C-alpha positions in Angstrom: -15.9 26.8 -25.2 -13.8 25.5 -22.2 -12.8 22.1 -21.4 -14.5 20.4 -18.9 -12.3 19.0 -16.3 -12.4 15.4 -15.2 -13.0 14.3 -12.0 -9.7 12.2 -10.6 -9.5 9.3 -11.5 -10.5 7.7 -8.3 -14.0 9.4 -8.9 -14.8 7.9 -12.1 -15.3 4.4 -10.9 -13.6 1.0 -10.9 -11.0 0.3 -13.6 -12.3 -2.6 -15.6 -9.9 -5.8 -15.3 -8.6 -4.7 -12.2 -8.8 -6.4 -9.0 -10.9 -4.7 -6.2 -8.1 -4.2 -3.8 -5.8 -3.3 -6.3 -8.1 -0.2 -7.5 -6.3 2.2 -5.5 -2.8 1.1 -7.0 -4.2 1.6 -10.6 -6.2 4.8 -9.5 -3.0 6.4 -7.9 -0.6 5.4 -10.6 -3.0 6.8 -13.8 -3.8 10.1 -11.6 0.1 10.4 -11.6 0.5 9.9 -15.2 -2.5 12.3 -16.2 -1.3 15.0 -13.7 2.4 14.7 -15.6 0.9 15.0 -19.2 -1.2 18.2 -17.5 2.0 19.7 -16.1 4.2 19.3 -19.1 2.5 21.3 -21.2 3.6 24.7 -18.9 7.0 22.9 -19.4 9.4 24.3 -22.1 12.0 21.6 -23.3 14.8 23.3 -22.0 13.5 23.5 -18.4 13.1 19.8 -18.1 16.9 19.5 -17.3 17.1 22.8 -15.0 17.9 22.3 -11.5 17.6 25.6 -9.4 19.2 25.5 -5.9 20.2 22.0 -7.1 17.2 20.4 -6.7 16.3 17.5 -8.9 15.2 18.5 -12.7 11.6 17.8 -13.8 13.0 15.2 -16.2 14.5 13.0 -13.1 11.3 13.0 -11.3 9.5 11.7 -14.7 12.3 9.1 -15.3 12.3 8.1 -11.5 8.4 7.6 -11.5 9.2 5.1 -14.5 11.7 3.7 -12.8 10.2 3.0 -9.5 7.2 1.4 -10.9 9.5 -0.9 -13.0 11.5 -2.0 -10.2 8.9 -2.2 -7.5 6.7 -4.5 -10.0 10.0 -6.7 -10.8 10.1 -7.3 -7.1 6.6 -7.6 -7.3 6.8 -10.5 -10.0 9.6 -12.0 -7.5 12.2 -11.1 -9.6 15.9 -9.6 -9.3 16.7 -6.4 -11.0 18.7 -6.5 -14.2 21.9 -4.9 -15.3 19.8 -2.8 -17.9 17.3 -1.7 -15.0 20.4 -1.0 -12.4 22.0 1.4 -15.7 18.6 3.0 -16.0 18.6 4.0 -12.5 22.1 5.2 -12.8 21.3 7.6 -15.6 17.9 9.0 -13.9 18.0 12.5 -14.4 21.4 13.0 -16.4 20.5 15.1 -19.7 21.1 12.6 -22.6 20.3 13.8 -26.7 17.0 12.8 -27.3 15.5 13.0 -24.0 12.7 15.5 -24.5 9.1 15.5 -23.3 7.9 13.4 -25.9 10.2 10.8 -25.2 9.6 11.2 -21.2 6.0 10.6 -21.6 6.3 7.5 -23.9 8.2 5.6 -21.6 5.9 6.5 -18.6 2.7 5.8 -20.5 4.3 2.4 -21.8 5.1 1.3 -18.5 2.1 2.5 -16.9 0.2 0.3 -19.4 2.2 -2.5 -18.6 1.7 -2.2 -15.0 -2.1 -2.0 -15.2 -1.6 -5.2 -17.1 0.1 -6.8 -14.3 -2.3 -5.4 -11.8 -5.3 -7.1 -13.7 -3.4 -10.3 -13.6 -2.2 -10.3 -10.0 -4.1 -13.1 -7.7 -5.8 -11.4 -4.8 -5.0 -14.3 -3.0 -1.1 -13.9 -3.0 -1.2 -10.2 -2.3 -0.1 -11.0 1.4 3.1 -13.2 0.3 6.4 -12.6 0.9 8.8 -10.3 -1.5 12.0 -9.2 -0.9 13.3 -5.6 -1.9 16.7 -4.9 -3.4 20.2 -6.5 -3.3 20.0 -6.5 0.6 16.2 -8.6 0.3 14.4 -6.7 2.7 11.3 -8.5 3.5 8.0 -6.8 2.2 4.9 -8.2 0.6 3.2 -8.1 -2.9 1.0 -5.6 -1.9 3.5 -3.5 0.0 5.8 -3.5 -3.2 2.7 -2.5 -5.4 1.3 0.1 -2.9 4.8 1.5 -2.5 4.9 2.2 -6.3 1.7 4.0 -6.2 2.8 6.4 -3.6 6.5 6.9 -4.5 5.0 7.9 -7.4 2.9 10.4 -5.9 5.6 11.9 -4.0 7.7 12.5 -6.7 5.0 14.1 -8.7 4.5 16.4 -5.6 8.3 17.1 -6.1 7.7 17.8 -10.0 4.6 20.0 -9.2 6.6 22.2 -7.2 9.5 22.2 -9.3 7.2 23.6 -12.2 5.9 26.3 -10.0 9.5 27.5 -9.1 10.5 27.8 -12.7 7.5 29.5 -13.9 7.2 32.0 -11.2 
């Protein structure tokens, strides 16, 4: 019997404990995670690091999605990035021993869970408050950072999807 495909995350209703104004952020992040899990079923381990025509590899996109969520949520908490976060940024897409599909999915899943916990405790009354992005302290808002984490993740999932189709064509 063929497994029934679920509707997209946003079509399944509100997520418990997530403020209504942050539901779209949570839905988008969870959709990216589910889609990556599905796509990786079609990706061989050796394909994770392939960069045809110099395009970023699949592993880069997964690491970058995880990293962007981590960095945007750090700024959303009104914190600066740590040295470890800068080191992780430099290592995105660089092949290392022990980084396989299982590891990439584990890191992504753990960061998604943390993001959902943070969304659940984000006061809606603070969404318009000033926040700052990066070393240059580019002005934005709390909701701007949270939204960017979601939309940037979706952008990179789109690139990952194209890469998987390209590699398996």
